[in-house]
C-alpha positions as CSV (number, residue, x, y, z in Angstrom):
1,M,-27.0,0.5,40.0
2,S,-26.4,3.2,42.7
3,S,-27.7,2.5,46.2
4,V,-30.0,5.6,46.0
5,K,-31.6,4.2,42.9
6,E,-31.8,0.7,44.3
7,A,-33.6,2.1,47.4
8,A,-35.9,4.1,45.2
9,M,-36.7,1.2,42.9
10,S,-37.2,-1.3,45.8
11,S,-39.6,1.0,47.5
12,S,-43.1,1.6,46.2
13,G,-42.3,5.3,45.8
14,P,-42.4,7.1,42.5
15,W,-38.8,8.3,42.5
16,G,-37.5,5.5,40.3
17,D,-38.7,7.2,37.1
18,D,-37.1,10.5,38.2
19,L,-33.8,8.8,38.8
20,D,-33.9,7.2,35.4
21,H,-34.6,10.6,33.9
22,V,-31.7,12.2,35.7
23,E,-29.3,9.4,34.6
24,R,-30.6,9.7,31.0
25,V,-30.0,13.5,31.1
26,V,-26.5,13.0,32.5
27,R,-25.6,10.3,29.8
28,Q,-27.0,12.4,27.0
29,T,-25.3,15.6,28.2
30,E,-22.0,13.8,28.4
31,E,-22.5,12.4,24.9
32,I,-23.3,15.8,23.5
33,M,-20.3,17.4,25.3
34,R,-18.1,14.7,23.6
35,E,-19.7,15.6,20.3
36,L,-19.1,19.3,20.8
37,A,-15.5,18.7,21.6
38,S,-15.3,16.6,18.4
39,A,-16.9,19.4,16.4
40,R,-14.4,21.9,17.8
41,A,-11.5,19.7,16.8
42,E,-13.1,19.2,13.3
43,I,-13.5,22.9,12.9
44,A,-9.8,23.4,13.9
45,E,-8.8,21.1,11.0
46,I,-10.9,22.6,8.2
47,T,-9.2,23.6,5.1
48,G,-10.9,25.7,2.4
49,V,-9.5,26.1,-1.1
50,G,-10.0,29.0,-3.5
51,E,-8.7,29.0,-7.0
52,T,-9.0,31.1,-10.1
53,G,-10.9,29.7,-13.0
54,D,-7.7,29.1,-15.0
55,G,-5.9,27.5,-12.0
56,M,-3.1,30.0,-12.0
57,V,-3.8,31.2,-8.4
58,R,-4.6,28.7,-5.6
59,V,-5.2,29.8,-1.9
60,M,-5.7,27.5,1.1
61,A,-7.3,28.8,4.3
62,G,-7.7,27.1,7.6
63,A,-9.8,27.5,10.7
64,G,-11.0,31.1,11.2
65,G,-10.1,31.9,7.6
66,R,-6.4,32.1,8.3
67,L,-4.3,31.7,5.2
68,K,-2.3,28.5,5.1
69,A,-0.8,28.7,1.6
70,I,-0.8,30.7,-1.6
71,K,0.4,29.0,-4.8
72,L,1.1,30.9,-8.0
73,N,1.7,29.3,-11.3
74,P,4.9,31.0,-12.6
75,R,3.1,32.1,-15.7
76,V,0.9,34.3,-13.6
77,M,3.8,36.8,-13.3
78,R,3.1,37.9,-16.9
79,R,-0.1,39.5,-15.7
80,S,-0.3,43.1,-14.4
81,A,0.1,43.7,-10.7
82,D,-3.5,44.8,-10.5
83,E,-4.8,41.7,-12.2
84,L,-2.7,39.5,-10.0
85,A,-3.9,41.3,-6.9
86,R,-7.5,40.8,-8.0
87,Q,-7.0,37.1,-8.6
88,V,-5.2,36.6,-5.3
89,L,-8.0,38.5,-3.4
90,A,-10.8,36.5,-5.2
91,A,-9.1,33.1,-4.5
92,T,-8.5,34.1,-0.9
93,Q,-12.1,35.1,-0.4
94,A,-13.3,31.9,-2.0
95,A,-11.1,29.8,0.4
96,Q,-12.3,31.7,3.4
97,E,-15.9,31.3,2.4
98,A,-15.4,27.6,1.9
99,V,-14.0,27.4,5.5
100,G,-17.0,29.4,6.8
101,R,-19.5,27.2,5.0
102,R,-18.0,24.0,6.4
103,S,-17.7,25.5,9.9
104,D,-21.4,26.5,9.7
105,E,-22.4,22.9,8.7
106,I,-20.5,21.5,11.7
107,I,-22.0,24.0,14.1
108,E,-25.5,23.4,12.8
109,R,-25.1,19.7,13.2
110,A,-23.8,20.2,16.8
111,Q,-26.7,22.6,17.6
112,A,-29.3,20.2,16.2
113,R,-27.9,17.4,18.4
114,A,-27.8,19.7,21.5
115,G,-31.5,20.5,20.9
116,Q,-32.3,16.8,21.4
117,L,-31.6,16.9,25.2
118,P,-34.5,15.8,27.3
119,E,-36.3,18.0,29.8
120,P,-33.8,19.5,32.2
121,V,-33.6,18.5,35.8
122,D,-34.5,21.7,37.6
123,E,-36.7,23.0,40.4
124,T,-39.8,22.7,38.1
125,L,-39.4,19.0,37.7
126,V,-38.7,18.5,41.5
127,R,-41.7,20.8,42.4
128,R,-44.0,18.9,40.0
129,R,-43.0,15.5,41.5
130,I,-43.4,16.7,45.1
131,E,-46.9,18.0,44.3
132,Q,-47.7,14.8,42.6
133,V,-46.5,12.7,45.6
134,A,-48.3,15.1,48.0
135,G,-51.5,14.7,46.0
136,E,-51.2,10.9,46.2
137,I,-50.7,11.0,50.0
138,E,-53.8,13.0,50.7
């Protein structure tokens, strides 16, 4: 325990609860920052896959929708250039959409956790406590 907190807790003053609150906010903020860093790393590793119904064209996309791989079954070369282009485009879009959905899930989870932070330590909290103590002194 810090000497400031020990002094606050040993005195009959009301500051012990405030120091507990500040320490709780700091701990939770640090935890959420670690979770956000983990979410960022998780997003960087996402891979989405898009594939044609017949499996002849398969596309893999990574973070931000960047293409990682395009695999074509050799038999796909029998198709017209227009048909092949449409299939590659559709598989690419499906892979990118899969990455986007997974990224959104990770972001939503991180935002939900960040929304669980306790009341911030700001001038309002300090002002309220000073007014409370002043009222008790009178």
